[in-house]
C-alpha positions as CSV (number, residue, x, y, z in Angstrom):
1,X,0.1,-0.1,-0.1
2,X,1.5,3.2,-1.0
3,X,1.9,6.2,1.4
4,X,-0.5,8.3,-0.3
5,X,-3.2,5.7,0.5
6,X,-2.2,5.8,4.1
7,X,-2.5,9.4,4.2
8,X,-5.8,9.4,2.6
9,X,-7.5,6.7,5.0
10,X,-6.0,8.5,8.0
11,X,-7.9,11.9,6.9
12,X,-11.3,9.8,6.0
13,X,-10.8,10.9,2.5
14,X,-11.7,8.7,-0.5
15,X,-9.3,6.6,-1.5
16,X,-7.9,6.9,-4.6
17,X,-7.8,4.3,-7.2
18,X,-4.4,2.9,-8.2
19,X,-3.3,0.9,-11.2
20,X,-1.7,-1.6,-8.3
21,X,-1.7,-2.1,-4.8
22,X,2.2,-2.5,-4.9
23,X,4.5,-1.5,-7.4
24,X,7.1,-3.9,-8.4
25,X,10.6,-2.9,-7.8
26,X,13.2,-2.6,-10.4
27,X,17.0,-2.4,-10.9
28,X,19.0,0.6,-12.2
29,X,22.1,0.4,-13.9
30,X,24.3,0.4,-10.8
31,X,22.3,-2.6,-9.1
32,X,20.3,-0.2,-6.8
33,X,16.5,-0.9,-6.0
34,X,14.2,1.4,-7.5
35,X,10.2,1.8,-6.4
36,X,8.2,2.8,-9.5
37,X,5.4,5.0,-8.1
38,X,1.9,3.9,-9.6
39,X,-0.4,6.0,-11.5
40,X,-3.3,7.5,-9.7
41,X,-6.5,7.5,-11.3
42,X,-9.0,10.3,-10.2
43,X,-12.2,9.7,-9.1
44,X,-15.5,10.9,-10.9
45,X,-16.7,14.1,-9.6
46,X,-19.8,14.4,-7.0
47,X,-21.7,16.0,-9.7
48,X,-22.7,12.7,-11.5
49,X,-24.3,11.6,-8.2
50,X,-26.2,14.8,-8.4
51,X,-27.5,14.1,-11.9
52,X,-28.3,10.4,-11.2
53,X,-30.6,11.6,-8.5
54,X,-32.5,13.9,-10.7
55,X,-33.2,11.5,-13.5
56,X,-34.7,9.3,-10.8
57,X,-36.8,12.0,-9.6
58,X,-37.7,13.1,-13.2
59,X,-38.4,9.3,-13.9
60,X,-40.8,9.1,-10.8
61,X,-42.6,12.6,-11.8
62,X,-43.3,11.1,-15.1
63,X,-44.4,8.0,-13.8
64,X,-46.9,9.5,-11.4
65,X,-48.1,11.9,-14.1
66,X,-48.6,9.0,-16.3
67,X,-50.5,6.9,-13.5
68,X,-52.7,10.0,-12.8
69,X,-53.5,10.5,-16.4
70,X,-54.4,6.9,-17.1
71,X,-56.2,6.7,-14.1
72,X,-58.4,9.7,-14.8
73,X,-58.9,8.4,-18.3
74,X,-60.1,5.0,-17.0
75,X,-62.2,6.6,-14.5
76,X,-64.0,9.3,-16.6
77,X,-63.9,7.3,-20.2
78,X,-62.2,3.9,-19.7
79,X,-64.8,2.0,-17.3
80,X,-67.5,3.0,-19.5
81,X,-66.2,1.5,-22.7
82,X,-67.0,-2.2,-23.3
83,X,-64.8,-4.0,-25.9
84,X,-64.4,-7.5,-27.4
85,X,-62.4,-9.3,-30.0
86,X,-65.0,-11.6,-30.8
87,X,-66.5,-9.8,-33.4
88,X,-66.7,-9.6,-37.3
89,X,-68.1,-8.0,-40.4
90,X,-71.4,-9.6,-41.7
91,X,-73.5,-8.8,-44.6
92,X,-76.8,-10.5,-46.0
93,X,-75.7,-12.3,-48.6
94,X,-78.0,-13.2,-51.2
95,X,-77.8,-16.7,-53.0
96,X,-78.4,-16.4,-56.7
97,X,-79.9,-19.9,-58.1
98,X,-82.2,-20.4,-61.4
99,X,-86.0,-20.8,-60.8
100,X,-86.1,-23.1,-64.1
101,X,-83.8,-26.1,-65.3
102,X,-81.6,-26.0,-68.3
103,X,-78.2,-25.7,-69.7
104,X,-76.2,-22.7,-69.2
105,X,-75.7,-20.8,-72.5
106,X,-73.9,-17.7,-71.2
107,X,-72.1,-16.4,-68.4
108,X,-72.1,-12.6,-68.1
109,X,-70.0,-11.8,-65.0
110,X,-66.5,-13.1,-63.5
111,X,-65.3,-13.4,-60.1
112,X,-65.8,-10.5,-57.5
113,X,-67.3,-8.3,-60.3
114,X,-69.6,-5.4,-59.2
115,X,-73.1,-5.7,-59.9
116,X,-76.4,-3.7,-59.8
117,X,-79.7,-5.0,-58.9
118,X,-81.6,-6.7,-61.9
119,X,-78.0,-6.9,-64.0
120,X,-78.0,-10.0,-65.9
121,X,-75.5,-12.9,-64.5
122,X,-76.0,-15.7,-66.8
123,X,-78.5,-17.2,-69.4
124,X,-79.9,-20.5,-69.7
125,X,-80.6,-21.7,-73.2
126,X,-84.4,-20.9,-74.0
127,X,-85.4,-22.4,-77.0
128,X,-87.6,-25.1,-75.2
129,X,-89.1,-22.2,-73.1
130,X,-89.9,-20.3,-76.4
131,X,-91.6,-23.4,-77.8
132,X,-93.7,-24.0,-74.8
133,X,-94.5,-20.0,-74.9
134,X,-95.8,-20.5,-78.5
135,X,-97.6,-23.6,-77.9
136,X,-99.5,-21.4,-75.1
137,X,-100.3,-18.6,-77.3
138,X,-101.9,-21.2,-79.8
139,X,-104.0,-22.7,-76.9
140,X,-105.1,-19.2,-75.9
141,X,-106.1,-18.2,-79.4
142,X,-107.9,-21.5,-79.9
143,X,-109.7,-21.1,-76.5
144,X,-110.7,-17.5,-77.4
145,X,-112.2,-18.8,-80.7
146,X,-114.1,-21.3,-78.5
147,X,-115.5,-18.7,-76.5
148,X,-116.7,-16.7,-79.4
149,X,-118.1,-19.5,-80.9
150,X,-120.5,-20.2,-77.7
151,X,-121.2,-16.6,-77.6
152,X,-122.5,-16.4,-80.9
153,X,-124.5,-19.9,-80.2
154,X,-125.9,-18.2,-77.3
155,X,-127.1,-15.0,-79.3
156,X,-128.4,-17.2,-81.8
157,X,-130.4,-19.0,-79.4
158,X,-132.0,-15.8,-78.1
159,X,-133.1,-15.0,-81.7
160,X,-134.5,-18.3,-81.8
161,X,-136.5,-17.9,-78.6
162,X,-137.7,-14.6,-80.2
163,X,-138.9,-16.2,-83.1
164,X,-140.7,-19.1,-80.9
165,X,-142.4,-16.5,-79.2
166,X,-143.7,-14.9,-82.1
167,X,-144.9,-18.3,-83.5
168,X,-146.8,-18.7,-80.6
169,X,-148.1,-15.4,-80.6
170,X,-149.6,-16.1,-84.1
171,X,-150.7,-19.5,-82.9
172,X,-153.1,-17.7,-80.3
173,X,-154.1,-15.2,-82.9
174,X,-155.2,-18.2,-85.0
175,X,-157.0,-19.8,-82.4
176,X,-158.8,-16.6,-81.7
177,X,-159.7,-16.2,-85.4
178,X,-161.0,-20.0,-85.7
179,X,-163.2,-19.7,-82.3
180,X,-164.9,-16.5,-83.8
181,X,-165.2,-18.3,-87.3
182,X,-166.8,-21.4,-85.4
183,X,-169.4,-19.3,-83.6
184,X,-170.2,-17.5,-86.8
185,X,-170.7,-20.4,-89.0
186,X,-172.4,-22.4,-86.0
187,X,-175.1,-19.5,-85.9
188,X,-175.2,-19.7,-89.5
189,X,-175.7,-23.6,-89.5
190,X,-178.3,-23.4,-86.9
191,X,-180.5,-20.9,-88.8
192,X,-179.9,-22.9,-92.0
193,X,-177.6,-20.3,-94.1
194,X,-175.0,-22.3,-93.7
195,X,-174.1,-26.3,-94.3
196,X,-173.3,-28.2,-91.1
197,X,-169.7,-29.4,-92.8
198,X,-168.5,-25.7,-93.0
199,X,-169.6,-25.2,-89.3
200,X,-167.7,-28.7,-88.4
201,X,-164.6,-27.4,-90.4
202,X,-164.8,-24.4,-88.3
203,X,-164.8,-26.3,-85.2
204,X,-162.0,-28.5,-86.0
205,X,-160.0,-25.3,-87.0
206,X,-160.1,-24.3,-83.0
207,X,-158.6,-27.9,-82.3
208,X,-156.0,-27.3,-84.8
209,X,-154.8,-24.0,-83.5
210,X,-155.1,-25.4,-80.0
211,X,-152.6,-27.9,-80.9
212,X,-150.6,-25.7,-82.9
213,X,-150.0,-23.3,-79.5
214,X,-149.0,-26.7,-77.6
215,X,-146.5,-27.6,-80.1
216,X,-145.1,-24.1,-80.6
217,X,-145.1,-23.5,-76.9
218,X,-143.0,-26.7,-76.3
219,X,-140.6,-25.5,-78.9
220,X,-140.3,-22.3,-77.2
221,X,-139.6,-23.9,-73.7
222,X,-137.0,-25.9,-75.4
223,X,-135.3,-22.9,-76.9
224,X,-135.4,-21.1,-73.4
225,X,-134.0,-24.3,-71.7
226,X,-131.5,-24.3,-74.6
227,X,-129.9,-21.2,-73.0
228,X,-129.0,-22.7,-70.0
229,X,-127.0,-24.9,-71.4
230,X,-125.3,-22.6,-74.0
231,X,-124.4,-20.4,-70.8
232,X,-122.9,-23.4,-69.2
233,X,-120.9,-24.2,-72.1
234,X,-119.7,-20.4,-72.5
235,X,-118.7,-20.5,-68.9
236,X,-116.6,-23.8,-69.6
237,X,-115.0,-22.1,-72.4
238,X,-114.2,-19.4,-70.5
239,X,-112.6,-21.3,-67.7
240,X,-110.4,-22.9,-70.6
241,X,-109.7,-19.8,-71.9
242,X,-108.5,-18.6,-68.3
243,X,-106.7,-21.9,-68.2
244,X,-105.2,-21.3,-71.4
245,X,-103.9,-17.8,-70.6
246,X,-102.4,-19.0,-67.3
247,X,-100.5,-21.4,-69.2
248,X,-99.2,-18.8,-71.3
249,X,-98.2,-16.4,-68.5
250,X,-96.3,-19.2,-66.8
251,X,-94.5,-20.0,-70.3
252,X,-93.6,-16.3,-70.4
253,X,-92.4,-16.2,-66.6
254,X,-90.2,-19.4,-67.6
255,X,-88.6,-17.7,-70.7
256,X,-87.9,-14.6,-68.5
257,X,-86.2,-16.5,-65.6
258,X,-83.8,-18.1,-68.5
259,X,-82.0,-14.9,-67.6
260,X,-80.6,-15.0,-64.2
261,X,-80.3,-11.6,-62.7
262,X,-78.6,-10.1,-59.5
263,X,-81.4,-9.4,-56.7
264,X,-79.3,-6.7,-55.0
265,X,-76.3,-4.3,-55.5
266,X,-73.1,-6.1,-54.5
267,X,-70.2,-7.9,-55.5
268,X,-70.0,-11.5,-57.0
269,X,-68.6,-14.3,-55.0
270,X,-68.5,-18.1,-54.6
271,X,-69.4,-18.5,-58.4
272,X,-69.5,-22.2,-59.6
273,X,-71.5,-22.4,-62.9
274,X,-69.6,-23.0,-66.3
275,X,-71.0,-22.6,-69.7
276,X,-72.7,-25.9,-70.8
277,X,-73.5,-26.9,-67.3
278,X,-76.9,-28.4,-66.7
279,X,-78.3,-27.0,-63.4
280,X,-81.6,-27.7,-61.3
281,X,-84.2,-25.0,-60.3
282,X,-82.9,-24.1,-56.7
283,X,-79.0,-25.0,-57.5
284,X,-76.7,-22.4,-56.0
285,X,-74.8,-20.7,-58.9
286,X,-73.0,-17.7,-56.8
287,X,-73.6,-15.3,-54.2
288,X,-74.1,-11.7,-54.5
289,X,-72.3,-9.8,-51.2
290,X,-74.1,-6.4,-50.5
291,X,-70.5,-4.8,-49.4
292,X,-72.1,-1.5,-49.2
293,X,-74.7,-2.7,-46.5
294,X,-72.3,-4.2,-44.2
295,X,-72.8,-4.7,-40.2
296,X,-70.9,-6.2,-37.1
297,X,-72.0,-8.9,-34.8
298,X,-70.1,-8.8,-31.7
299,X,-70.2,-11.6,-29.3
300,X,-70.2,-9.9,-25.9
301,X,-69.9,-11.7,-22.4
302,X,-73.4,-11.6,-20.8
303,X,-71.4,-9.9,-17.8
304,X,-70.4,-6.9,-20.2
305,X,-73.9,-6.0,-21.4
306,X,-75.3,-4.7,-18.2
307,X,-75.4,-0.8,-19.4
308,X,-75.5,-1.6,-23.2
309,X,-78.6,0.1,-25.0
310,X,-79.5,0.3,-28.6
311,X,-78.4,3.6,-29.8
312,X,-75.0,4.0,-28.0
313,X,-72.2,5.0,-30.0
314,X,-69.4,2.6,-31.0
315,X,-65.8,2.8,-32.2
316,X,-64.8,-0.1,-34.6
317,X,-61.4,-1.2,-35.5
318,X,-60.4,-3.4,-38.2
319,X,-57.4,-5.8,-38.5
320,X,-57.3,-5.1,-41.9
321,X,-56.7,-1.2,-41.4
322,X,-54.7,-0.6,-38.4
323,X,-55.1,3.1,-37.3
324,X,-58.4,3.3,-38.9
325,X,-61.3,3.7,-36.6
326,X,-65.1,3.5,-37.9
327,X,-68.1,4.8,-36.1
328,X,-71.3,3.0,-35.8
329,X,-74.1,2.5,-33.1
330,X,-75.7,-0.5,-31.3
331,X,-78.7,-1.5,-33.3
332,X,-80.0,-4.5,-31.3
333,X,-79.3,-7.2,-29.1
334,X,-79.8,-10.9,-29.5
335,X,-83.1,-12.5,-28.0
336,X,-81.1,-15.3,-26.6
337,X,-77.3,-16.4,-26.5
338,X,-75.6,-18.4,-28.9
339,X,-76.0,-21.6,-27.6
340,X,-79.5,-21.4,-27.5
341,X,-79.7,-21.7,-31.3
342,X,-77.3,-24.4,-31.4
343,X,-78.2,-27.6,-33.6
344,X,-77.7,-29.6,-30.1
345,X,-78.3,-27.0,-27.2
346,X,-76.7,-28.4,-24.0
347,X,-78.4,-29.8,-21.2
348,X,-77.5,-28.7,-17.9
349,X,-80.0,-31.0,-15.7
350,X,-77.4,-34.0,-16.1
351,X,-75.7,-33.3,-13.1
352,X,-72.3,-32.6,-14.4
353,X,-72.5,-28.6,-14.4
354,X,-70.0,-26.4,-15.0
355,X,-70.7,-22.5,-15.2
356,X,-69.7,-20.8,-18.5
357,X,-70.0,-17.3,-19.1
358,X,-72.3,-16.8,-22.0
359,X,-72.0,-14.6,-25.1
360,X,-74.8,-12.4,-26.3
361,X,-74.5,-11.3,-30.1
362,X,-74.9,-7.5,-30.3
363,X,-75.8,-6.0,-33.8
364,X,-73.7,-2.8,-34.6
365,X,-74.8,-0.7,-37.6
366,X,-72.1,1.6,-39.3
367,X,-72.7,5.2,-39.4
368,X,-72.8,5.6,-43.4
369,X,-69.0,4.9,-43.6
370,X,-69.2,2.2,-45.7
371,X,-69.8,3.9,-49.2
372,X,-66.0,3.1,-50.6
373,X,-67.2,-0.8,-49.6
374,X,-63.6,-1.4,-48.1
375,X,-65.1,-3.9,-45.5
376,X,-65.6,-7.2,-46.3
377,X,-67.9,-10.0,-44.6
378,X,-65.8,-12.0,-42.3
379,X,-63.2,-9.5,-41.5
380,X,-62.2,-9.4,-37.7
381,X,-63.0,-6.2,-35.8
382,X,-62.7,-5.0,-32.3
383,X,-65.7,-2.6,-31.5
384,X,-65.7,-0.5,-28.0
385,X,-69.1,0.5,-26.7
386,X,-69.4,3.8,-25.0
387,X,-72.1,3.1,-22.7
388,X,-71.9,6.6,-21.1
389,X,-72.7,8.4,-24.1
390,X,-76.2,9.4,-24.6
391,X,-78.0,7.0,-26.8
392,X,-80.3,9.7,-28.1
393,X,-77.1,11.4,-29.9
394,X,-77.9,9.1,-32.6
């Protein structure tokens, strides 16, 4: 140990660091030992300790301020925000299926193409439907001709009835004349001014006139009854016409169904049809996804829904678009938990019961921010419901 080190210890001074506790002795040219003095390294100044204290103090202040800020934020805002990551974008997809069977003649859209409601998507070979329509039109024409013929027969029958009535009237007039003639010849025959044969002929004329009345009255009755039959035949012809017209209308519909159109605005997806493919009525050919009318289904825990109400604002973050926040509001809560609609709902009366927090689907509607249609059904999102905000704000 060097002399300077001992002096420092006696004076209670900090010991200076040396390069060695004892320096080795060396011999000079004359052989006399010579002690090499160690190199003394100065200690850092006391100012470094003061800077370290200031740094620790500043760090503590920052931590306290951050804790106070986040605590205040949680107490005033955070504890009212209900969030979940079990949420997805949904849309009411429309399945496109033909109403008639046939072979695909044309496919007019490609995968993921944007279409408008009523836009043709595909066409089925319609030659059979056109032939059926032509046949139906011919049947309608024949039925119309039958109706016209029955109506004409009815009109003719009315004329026949009128003629029969006129004949009966003539017969009655002849009967009256015969009766008067009979009286006249009977008086003449009694007084001797006319032959008895003439009186007898006058009496016979009365009987003949009466028989004629009976005959023509029967013909009149038959003509009147014929009207009922003709009316029934006319009604039957009209029914056949209505049936033929219905068949024609169905043929027209089938022909129109040969052109498959988009039911709603959206994008084509899951397209499976090909030209020449035979499809049955009701076979799914593609789907049209209304990307401009998407919404969010969030499966919240039942313990999170205590203060959730319809109309409350929602902030929505989408995994596909980091940093972008969508605005929406709570539309409605499902009437039951997801397990209630399962194909095989659980039976908790078996004795092996384990309580599991259930999840209730919540429908969230976006506030007019899907015009660019950048959201796609199936995307994962993280909605956060602000239960403190006034629901009437929306």
